[in-house]
C-alpha positions in Angstrom: -11.2 -27.8 -21.7 -11.2 -28.2 -17.9 -12.5 -24.9 -17.2 -15.7 -25.2 -19.7 -16.5 -28.6 -18.7 -16.0 -27.9 -14.8 -17.9 -24.5 -15.7 -20.9 -26.3 -17.3 -21.1 -28.4 -14.3 -22.2 -25.0 -11.8 -24.6 -24.0 -14.6 -28.0 -23.2 -12.3 -30.3 -25.4 -14.6 -33.7 -23.7 -12.7 -32.8 -20.6 -15.3 -33.4 -22.7 -18.1 -36.6 -23.8 -17.2 -38.4 -20.6 -16.9 -40.7 -19.5 -19.7 -41.5 -16.3 -19.6 -39.5 -13.0 -18.9 -40.3 -11.1 -15.6 -40.2 -7.3 -15.6 -40.3 -4.9 -12.7 -42.6 -2.0 -12.5 -41.5 1.1 -10.7 -44.0 1.8 -8.0 -42.3 5.3 -6.9 -41.1 8.3 -8.6 -37.2 8.8 -9.0 -35.4 11.2 -6.5 -34.9 14.5 -7.6 -31.8 15.0 -9.8 -31.5 18.5 -8.7 -28.3 18.9 -6.4 -28.7 20.7 -2.8 -26.3 23.7 -3.2 -22.7 23.3 -1.8 -20.5 25.6 0.2 -16.7 25.1 0.6 -16.2 24.1 4.4 -14.3 26.6 6.5 -10.6 25.8 6.9 -10.1 24.6 10.5 -6.7 23.4 12.2 -8.2 19.7 12.2 -8.2 19.5 8.2 -4.5 20.3 8.6 -2.0 17.2 8.7 0.1 17.2 11.5 3.3 18.2 11.0 5.2 14.4 11.6 2.9 12.7 8.6 3.1 14.5 5.7 2.2 12.1 3.2 3.3 8.7 1.4 7.0 8.2 1.4 9.0 5.4 -1.1 12.1 4.7 -1.2 14.4 2.1 -3.5 18.1 1.5 -3.3 21.0 0.4 -1.4 21.5 0.7 2.3 24.8 2.5 3.0 24.6 2.7 6.8 22.5 1.1 9.8 22.3 1.8 13.4 19.8 -0.8 14.5 16.9 1.1 13.8 17.5 3.8 11.1 18.9 3.0 7.6 20.1 5.4 5.1 19.4 4.4 1.5 20.9 5.8 -1.6 17.7 5.6 -3.7 18.2 5.9 -7.8 18.9 9.8 -8.5 22.0 9.2 -5.7 20.9 11.1 -3.1 20.2 9.4 0.3 17.1 9.3 2.6 16.8 8.0 6.0 14.1 5.5 7.1 13.3 4.8 10.4 11.8 1.4 11.5 9.9 0.2 14.8 8.5 -2.9 16.3 5.5 -2.0 13.8 7.3 -2.2 10.6 6.7 -5.1 8.4 9.9 -7.1 7.0 10.4 -8.8 4.2 14.4 -8.5 3.8 15.5 -12.1 2.6 18.4 -12.8 5.8 17.0 -10.2 8.0 14.2 -10.5 10.4 14.5 -7.2 12.1 16.0 -3.8 11.0 19.0 -4.1 12.8 20.0 -7.2 10.6 19.9 -5.6 7.1 23.5 -5.3 6.0 25.1 -2.6 4.2 24.9 -3.2 0.6 21.1 -4.6 0.7 18.9 -3.4 -2.0 15.7 -2.6 -0.2 12.0 -0.8 -1.0 10.8 1.0 1.6 7.1 2.5 1.9 6.0 4.4 4.8 5.1 7.9 5.9 6.9 11.0 5.0 8.2 12.8 8.3 8.5 16.5 8.9 12.6 15.9 8.5 12.0 14.4 5.4 12.8 10.9 6.7 10.3 8.0 6.0 8.9 6.0 9.0 8.8 2.7 7.3 5.5 0.7 7.3 7.1 -2.0 5.3 10.7 -2.9 4.0 11.5 -5.3 1.4 14.9 -6.4 0.0 17.4 -8.7 -1.0 20.8 -9.7 -0.1 23.1 -10.1 -2.9 26.6 -10.9 -2.2 28.6 -12.8 0.6 26.6 -15.5 2.7 24.7 -14.4 5.6 26.1 -13.4 8.8 
């Protein structure tokens, strides 16, 4: 009810006062609808992604090891993924302000770039520690 009342207050009254509808006339001819011929661009070394950045990397699971900058995350399928972090990595982990503070057993979700060694360079790490109190 409040939304309807507040919406009525913001209605432009000048629209209601217009008596005749307006129409616009096209004074130019429409552009041609034929598409120009296309050719495939030649493959160059610049179009190939560098080996260090292969694509988007995502991991969800429990931290099984942490050396301060590299986490090992056991994902939902049971395989382990190395997750690297740096000072640009955004951390949203309860009880941890940086990667070194993430405890083994913390459940994390990681988003970043897959590296040539199949590790993930983390852009964002989120997580929660469910267990004993923080250190």
